[in-house]
Each structure stands twice: as C-alpha cells, then as structure tokens.
C-alpha positions in Angstrom: 12.9 -47.8 16.5 9.4 -48.0 15.1 8.2 -45.3 17.6 11.1 -43.0 16.4 9.9 -43.5 12.8 6.3 -42.7 13.8 7.5 -39.6 15.7 9.4 -38.4 12.6 6.5 -39.0 10.3 4.2 -37.1 12.6 6.6 -34.1 12.5 6.4 -33.9 8.7 4.3 -31.6 6.6 2.6 -34.6 5.0 1.2 -35.6 8.3 0.3 -32.1 9.2 -1.6 -31.7 5.9 -3.5 -35.0 6.5 -4.3 -34.1 10.1 -5.6 -30.6 9.1 -7.8 -32.0 6.3 -9.1 -34.8 8.6 -9.9 -32.4 11.4 -11.6 -29.9 9.0 -13.8 -32.7 7.5 -14.8 -33.8 11.0 -15.7 -30.3 12.0 -17.6 -29.7 8.8 -19.6 -32.9 9.4 -20.3 -31.9 13.0 -21.6 -28.5 11.9 -23.7 -29.9 9.0 -21.3 -28.5 6.4 -22.0 -24.9 7.4 -20.2 -22.0 5.7 -17.7 -21.9 8.6 -17.1 -25.6 8.4 -16.6 -25.6 4.6 -14.2 -22.6 4.9 -12.1 -24.5 7.4 -12.0 -27.5 5.1 -11.0 -25.7 1.9 -9.5 -22.5 3.4 -5.9 -23.6 3.6 -5.7 -25.2 0.1 -7.5 -22.1 -1.4 -5.0 -19.8 0.3 -2.1 -21.8 -1.2 -3.8 -21.4 -4.7 -4.1 -17.6 -4.0 -0.4 -17.5 -3.1 0.6 -19.2 -6.3 -1.6 -16.8 -8.4 0.1 -13.8 -6.7 3.5 -15.4 -7.5 2.4 -15.8 -11.1 1.3 -12.1 -11.3 4.6 -11.0 -9.8 7.0 -13.1 -11.8 5.2 -13.6 -15.1 3.1 -10.5 -15.4 5.5 -8.3 -13.4 2.8 -6.7 -11.4 4.7 -4.6 -8.8 7.1 -7.6 -8.3 9.4 -5.9 -5.8 6.7 -6.1 -3.2 4.1 -8.5 -4.6 6.7 -11.3 -4.8 7.6 -11.3 -1.1 4.0 -10.7 -0.1 3.0 -13.8 -2.1 5.7 -15.9 -0.6 4.7 -14.8 2.8 1.1 -16.0 2.1 2.6 -19.3 0.9 4.7 -19.7 4.1 2.0 -19.0 6.6 -0.6 -21.3 5.0 1.6 -24.4 4.8 -0.1 -26.9 7.2 3.0 -27.4 9.4 3.3 -23.7 10.0 -0.2 -23.1 11.3 -1.6 -22.8 14.8 0.3 -22.7 18.1 3.0 -25.0 16.8 4.1 -22.6 14.1 7.8 -21.9 14.0 7.5 -18.9 11.8 4.6 -16.7 12.8 1.8 -16.5 15.4 -0.8 -13.9 14.2 -2.5 -14.1 17.6 0.4 -12.4 19.2 -0.7 -9.2 17.4 -4.5 -9.5 17.7 -5.2 -11.4 21.0 -5.6 -9.3 24.1 -3.7 -11.9 26.1 -0.5 -10.9 24.2 -0.9 -7.2 24.8 0.4 -5.0 27.6 -2.3 -2.9 29.3 -4.8 -4.1 26.6 -3.2 -1.9 23.9 0.6 -2.1 23.6 2.3 -5.2 22.2 4.3 -7.3 24.6 7.6 -7.0 22.6 9.7 -8.9 25.1 7.3 -11.9 25.0 7.2 -11.9 21.2 11.0 -11.8 21.0 11.4 -14.6 23.5 8.7 -17.0 22.2 8.0 -15.8 18.6 9.2 -17.1 15.3 11.3 -15.3 12.7 8.4 -13.6 11.1 6.9 -12.6 14.4 10.0 -10.7 15.2 10.2 -9.1 11.7 6.5 -8.2 11.8 7.3 -5.9 14.8 8.6 -3.5 12.2 5.2 -3.3 10.7 3.2 -3.3 13.9 5.4 -0.6 15.5 5.3 1.6 12.4 9.0 1.3 11.6 9.1 0.0 8.0 6.8 2.4 6.1 8.7 5.6 7.3 12.0 3.9 6.3 10.6 3.2 2.9 9.7 6.9 2.6 13.3 7.7 3.5 14.4 5.7 0.4 11.7 7.2 -1.8 12.9 10.7 -0.7 16.4 9.8 -1.8 15.1 8.7 -5.2 12.7 11.6 -5.8 13.3 14.9 -7.6 11.0 17.6 -6.3 12.3 20.0 -9.0 9.2 19.8 -11.2 7.0 20.6 -8.2 9.1 23.5 -7.1 9.2 24.9 -10.7 5.4 24.7 -10.9 3.9 25.0 -7.4 0.4 25.0 -8.8 0.8 21.3 -9.4 0.5 20.6 -5.7 -3.2 21.4 -6.2 -3.4 18.5 -8.6 -1.8 16.2 -6.0 -4.4 17.3 -3.5 -7.3 16.8 -5.9 -6.2 13.3 -6.6 -6.9 12.5 -2.9 -10.6 12.8 -3.7 -10.8 9.1 -4.1 -9.5 8.6 -0.6 -12.3 10.6 1.1 -15.0 9.4 -1.4 -14.1 5.8 -0.7 -14.0 6.5 3.1 -17.6 7.6 2.9 -18.5 4.7 0.6 -17.0 2.1 3.0 -19.1 3.7 5.8 -22.2 3.3 3.7 -21.4 -0.3 2.9 -20.8 -1.0 6.5 -24.3 0.3 7.3 -26.0 -1.6 4.4 -24.0 -4.8 5.1 -23.2 -5.1 8.8 -21.5 -8.5 8.1 -18.5 -6.9 6.5 -17.8 -5.0 9.8 -16.7 -1.7 8.3 -16.7 1.0 11.0 -15.0 4.4 10.9 -11.4 3.0 11.4 -11.9 0.3 8.8 -13.3 2.8 6.3 -10.3 5.2 6.8 -7.9 2.3 6.2 -9.8 1.2 3.0 -10.0 4.8 1.7 -6.3 5.4 1.9 -5.8 2.8 -0.8 -6.9 5.6 -3.2 -3.7 7.4 -2.5 -1.9 4.7 -4.6 0.8 4.4 -1.9 1.3 1.0 -0.4 3.5 2.0 2.6 1.0 4.7 3.6 -1.9 2.2 3.4 0.0 -0.2 5.6 1.0 2.6 8.1 -2.6 3.6 8.5 -4.1 0.1 8.6 -1.7 -1.3 11.1 -3.0 1.3 13.6 -6.7 1.6 12.7 -7.7 -1.8 11.4 -4.9 -4.4 11.8 -7.3 -7.3 11.0 -7.7 -5.8 7.4 -3.9 -5.4 6.8 -3.4 -8.5 4.5 -6.3 -7.7 2.2 -5.6 -3.9 2.1 -1.8 -4.4 1.4 -2.5 -6.9 -1.4 -5.2 -4.7 -2.9 -3.1 -1.6 -2.7 0.0 -3.0 -4.4 -2.1 -4.9 -7.0 -3.9 -1.8 -8.1 -0.6 0.2 -8.1 0.7 -2.3 -10.5 -2.5 -2.0 -12.6 -2.3 1.8 -13.0 -1.3 1.5 -16.7 -4.5 -0.5 -17.2 -6.9 1.4 -14.9 -6.0 5.0 -15.7 -5.9 5.4 -19.6 -9.7 4.6 -20.1 -10.6 7.2 -17.4 -8.2 9.7 -18.9 -9.8 9.3 -22.4 -13.3 9.4 -21.0 -12.8 12.7 -19.0 -10.6 14.6 -21.5 -11.0 15.5 -25.2 -8.5 14.7 -27.9 -7.7 18.5 -28.2 -6.9 18.7 -24.5 -4.8 15.5 -24.6 -2.7 17.1 -27.4 -1.8 20.2 -25.6 2.0 20.8 -25.5 3.1 22.5 -22.2 5.9 25.0 -21.9 9.3 23.9 -20.6 9.6 24.2 -16.9 12.0 26.8 -15.5 15.4 25.6 -14.0 15.3 25.1 -10.2 18.3 26.2 -8.2 20.1 24.0 -5.7 19.2 26.4 -2.9 15.5 25.9 -3.7 15.9 22.1 -3.6 17.6 22.2 -0.3 15.1 24.6 1.3 12.1 22.8 0.0 12.2 19.6 2.3 13.0 21.7 5.3 10.1 24.1 4.8 7.6 21.3 3.9 8.6 19.4 7.1 8.0 22.5 9.3 4.7 23.3 7.6 3.4 19.7 7.9 4.5 19.4 11.5 2.6 22.5 12.4 -0.6 21.5 10.6 -0.8 17.7 10.7 1.7 16.4 13.3 0.5 12.8 12.8 1.9 12.9 9.2 5.4 13.8 10.2 6.6 10.2 10.6 6.0 9.7 6.8 6.5 13.2 5.4 9.5 13.9 7.7 11.4 10.8 6.6 10.5 11.5 2.9 11.9 15.0 3.2 15.0 13.8 5.1 15.8 11.4 2.3 15.3 14.2 -0.3 17.5 16.5 1.8 20.3 13.9 2.0 20.1 13.6 -1.8 19.9 17.3 -2.7 22.5 18.5 -0.2 25.3 16.7 -2.0 27.3 16.2 1.2 26.1 12.7 2.1 26.3 10.6 -1.0 27.1 7.4 0.9 23.9 7.8 3.0 21.9 8.5 -0.1 23.1 5.4 -1.9 22.5 3.2 1.2 19.0 4.6 1.7 17.8 4.1 -1.9 19.4 0.8 -2.4 20.5 -1.5 0.5 18.1 -0.2 3.2 15.2 0.2 0.8 15.6 -3.4 -0.5 16.0 -5.0 2.9 12.9 -3.2 4.3 10.9 -4.1 1.3 11.6 -7.8 1.8 10.8 -7.7 5.5 7.6 -5.7 4.9 6.3 -7.9 2.1 7.0 -11.3 3.7 5.6 -10.4 7.1 2.5 -8.7 5.7 1.8 -11.6 3.5 2.3 -14.0 6.4 -0.7 -12.4 8.2 -3.0 -13.6 5.3 -4.4 -16.8 6.7 -7.7 -18.3 5.6 -9.5 -17.0 8.7 -8.3 -13.4 8.1 -8.4 -13.2 4.3 -11.3 -15.4 3.1 -14.3 -13.4 4.4 -16.8 -10.9 2.9 -14.7 -7.9 4.0 -12.0 -8.9 1.6 -14.4 -8.7 -1.4 -15.5 -5.3 -0.2 -11.9 -4.1 0.1 -11.1 -5.2 -3.4 -14.1 -3.4 -4.9 -13.7 -0.3 -2.8 -10.0 -0.2 -3.6 -10.7 -0.1 -7.3 -13.3 2.7 -6.7 -10.7 4.6 -4.7 -8.1 4.4 -7.6 -10.7 5.4 -10.2 -12.0 8.4 -8.3 -8.5 9.6 -7.3 -7.6 9.6 -11.0 -11.0 11.3 -11.8 -10.4 14.1 -9.2 -7.0 14.9 -10.6 -8.2 15.0 -14.2 -11.2 17.3 -13.3 -9.0 19.8 -11.6 -6.6 19.5 -14.6 -9.4 20.4 -16.9 -10.3 23.4 -14.7 -6.7 24.6 -14.8 -6.6 24.1 -18.5 -9.6 26.5 -18.9 -8.3 29.1 -16.5 -4.9 29.2 -18.2 -6.3 29.5 -21.7 -5.2 26.0 -22.7 -1.7 26.1 -21.3 -2.1 23.1 -19.0 -2.7 19.5 -20.3 -5.3 17.9 -18.1 -3.6 14.6 -18.4 -1.0 15.6 -15.8 -3.8 15.6 -13.2 -4.1 11.8 -13.3 -0.5 11.7 -12.1 -1.6 13.2 -8.8 -1.8 9.7 -7.3 1.4 8.9 -5.5 2.6 5.9 -7.5 6.0 7.5 -8.4 7.0 7.5 -11.3 4.5 5.1 -12.8 1.5 7.5 -12.9 3.6 10.2 -14.5 4.7 7.7 -17.2 1.1 6.9 -18.0 0.4 10.6 -18.5 3.3 10.8 -20.8 2.3 7.7 -22.8 -1.3 8.8 -23.3 -0.3 12.3 -24.2 2.2 11.1 -26.7 -0.3 8.8 -28.4 -2.4 11.9 -29.3 0.6 14.1 -30.1 4.0 12.5 -30.8 5.8 15.8 -30.1 4.2 16.0 -26.6 6.5 15.4 -23.6 4.6 15.5 -20.4 6.8 13.4 -18.1 8.5 16.3 -16.2 5.2 18.2 -16.0 3.5 15.2 -14.6 6.2 14.5 -12.1 5.1 17.7 -10.2 1.6 16.4 -9.4 3.1 12.9 -8.9 5.5 13.8 -6.1 2.8 16.2 -4.7 0.6 13.1 -4.5 3.1 11.4 -2.3 3.0 14.3 0.2 -0.8 14.5 -0.2 -1.4 10.8 0.6 0.9 11.1 3.7 -1.1 14.1 4.9 -4.4 12.3 4.3 -3.0 9.5 6.4 -2.1 11.9 9.1 -5.6 13.4 9.1 -7.2 9.9 9.5 -4.7 9.0 12.3 -5.3 12.2 14.2 -9.1 11.9 14.0 -9.6 8.1 14.5 -6.5 6.6 16.2 
C-alpha cells in the first residue's frame, strides 16, 4: 500500500518539478555554476514566466490573440516539468531534430512518430511537412478582395518595395553571424530571419521549418508579436518619412472591377508565379485557389468552410505545436535575442521601403498618390491598410485611404510568398 502511494507521488508533476530542480542544482554545482548549468537550473521556470507573459499579451493586450494565445499555451504545456524529456506524453522535439529519427538522414520517419509520439508530435507533422501554412493561405484567399489591386496595378510595386526589409535583414543577419559566431547565423538562418520582414507569420513558419527548424519557436513568436505591434511600429516611421502635405493627399476613387477580372486574376497570377518562382506555388497557389473559390460565386459552402472552420482549426494546431517547440534549450540562447532585434529591423525597413517608393510615385504622378499607402505593402492584411487609413485621416479628416491601401496590402501577401519561394529555391 505504501509503495503504491510512493509510485503515485512519483508520477505527479510536483515530484517531477522537485526532481528537475534538484537535478539542475546538482549539475550546476558540478559545473561550478557555469552559464550552461545556471540555464538548466532556471530555464524551465523562466520559460513558464515567458508563457504567462505571452498569455497576458494575447488576452489582456489583444496582441494577435488568434495565434499568440495558442502559441503561448503551447509554450506552457511543453515546459511543464512532467512533460519534458523522454517521458513526455505530449511532444518530443528530438523526433524532428535528432538524426536518429530521420529516414535517410533527411526525411522524417512519420510512421515512427505516429506510433510512438504524443498528441503534439502528430499535430506538429502539419508544420514540419509544410501542410498548415498553405491551408492558412487558402483561408486568407477566401477572405481577401483583390479588387483594389486589380483597379490600381501600380500598387503591386509598393508591395514589392515593402519586401526591402526582408533582403536588408537577410544581409544584416549574415553580417551578425560573421561578427558574432556564437549566434550561429548562416545563410539558411539569415533567410529565415529576413522573411519576418514580410509581416506574414505563416510564410515565416513555412520558410523556417525547411531552412532553420531550430529557430522556429523564436521566429514564429517574433513574427506574430511584431505583426500585432504594427499600429505601434509603423506610425512613427510614416511621420518621419513623409510630410504633412503628403499625408493629407486625397486620392481619386478607384474604378469598379468586373467579376470577370476578379475571376481571371487568381488564375493568371498562379500561372505567372509557377513559371517564374515554382517554390512559391504552394503558398501563392493556395492563396489564389481560395480567392477563386470566393470570387467564382459557385462554391459558397467551400468558401465559408475555408475562411471559418478550416482556418480556425489549422490556426489552433499551428499555434499550439509551434509554441510546444519552445523549450529552454531551444529558446533561451543568444540567437533568440538576435532574432528579436533583427525582426524589428526587418519590419521597420519593410515599412520604410514601401514609403520611399510611395513618395517617388507621389512625385511622378504630380501629387496624386498618398505615400502612406506604401507602408501597407507589408502583408499584414488588413491591419497595415487600417494603419495607413488612420494616419492619413488624422492629417485630413476627409481622407479615406483604406481601399487604396488594400492594393499594396494584398500585393504584399503575394510579394512575401514570392520572396519565400526565392529563398527556398536558392538555399533549401
């Protein structure tokens, strides 16, 4: 009877917490309280604090809660003491990083994971095999109106200019990797960090899971956190780069777009992207399929499922499993600080690139283009377009830039996916 009670106690989280702390203290003493020993001792409690901070930001501050909330709870789950190590019943990160669990040293042994893995191991296959991000793009396509972009094709240039931060940060990460070898930023890691500048969480995850899977937790959290902070990050840059007169420009109403144009657009874009950047088709193709389902008007049931049920389910699976990869050993390291700093630089320079081209277009058109719509070239739809509208209306209450800004905004979605395809084709 006593042994049964002892066995039960040893199976509880209380005992697991005590055992992990005692083991960490012993290791820290054995190593003379080195940095590694101290990290092992305080790493798990610190990750639990980080999880609670992220939950606070998602619930109280409403920072991108639809994805930050499941990510934060995934961080909480994976760092509970009884769910760590080989005895975990939820997730085993080593299945996706250790060569012993790979087939031919490269491909995941899916059969083994399904047979021996926990719930989150199985769900994480959707991330690792590149399933979830394209399905999210399918839902985004069903919710997106490409009419403003079709009515003003020049706005696609603003979406392209806003990818400046992606490539600038890619180079910056390479330089940081040379100056600070301890962060371990090579070409694949730099490409994964740079894509944060596209302001597109699913795209960042899609690139990182292939090029730098060890950085996935930090990049995912940074990408979605900065997306949520767009209303804070962008306005100061917009006011710094543009003048009051430019911000007050009222643009002409966009022309009506026919249904035929809206149906042909996703088909043409898919063909063009497939011919130029085949590696981007998984994302762009699903985006355009979703939009075609919406605009065709013949598959309303599919459209509703894609933008509601399917989108919500995939968002939960993606968030929880990505968060569950953020253990102390993968998250609490110098590379994470570098990613957070470089991610902010990427967002700032993407905004800057769009605004500069917006100013050039303003000059070339004789003041008919408000440069503020250039900042919407990042692909955070429709948040970035709303920021352009808000800043413009503060300068001129009769100014309505939302529909004009939606053109560069949806162009940015395509642009970030194309940039991802370029990185994958060059470095995968």
